[in-house]
C-alpha positions, -999 to 999 in steps of 0.1 A, spaced: 237 439 336 246 452 369 282 457 358 273 477 324 252 498 348 278 504 369 306 509 342 281 539 327 289 560 359 253 573 362 252 600 385 222 585 407 219 613 434 212 641 407 184 624 387 150 629 395 127 600 406 106 599 368 141 596 356 148 568 379 121 549 371 122 553 332 158 541 334 147 514 354 121 509 332 145 505 306 167 480 321 137 460 331 131 464 295 163 449 281 167 422 306 133 406 296 143 409 262 176 392 261 157 367 286 133 360 263 157 357 230 181 333 249 149 311 254 143 314 217 177 303 210 170 272 235 140 262 217 156 268 182 185 239 191 162 217 210 138 217 176 170 208 154 184 182 179 152 161 175 134 169 208 101 166 196 77 166 231 84 159 266 66 126 263 83 114 232 116 125 252 133 97 272 158 105 296 190 81 305 207 88 345 232 66 357 225 62 395 247 71 414 273 57 433 274 56 472 295 62 494 325 43 495 355 35 527 376 61 509 353 90 509 343 85 545 379 83 549 384 114 534 356 130 553 370 121 582 401 132 575 386 168 565 366 166 602 396 161 619 415 190 603 392 212 606 384 201 645 422 200 651 423 240 637 398 252 655 407 237 689 443 253 678 426 287 678 407 285 705 434 271 722 456 299 715 432 328 723 426 312 751 461 314 766 464 350 751 435 362 770 443 346 802 480 360 802 461 394 795 441 392 828 409 385 807 405 349 818 398 357 856 356 361 858 338 372 888 303 364 899 277 381 917 273 414 918 291 426 945 
């Protein structure tokens, strides 16, 4: 919807407030109509596939697997790589600031 609005090339600055409100209401109407049509299609497909009521519906869901040792090792490798990259970046920035003379810190107001 937003791409469609942008593609129309509407000059928003030259429009008056009532025109902007009318245009906004037109887009809200179109969006809500589209939403209700989509919901209607979903309900028709559910009815065709035999969905009767929530009480009669059975949901089959497999249990989620736990974290295995491979998962833990992969997460540790990603964490180590991230820490290595961050440390390298920080040390490089610290070395560059020290070379530029920005590493000197003076305490006090004098």
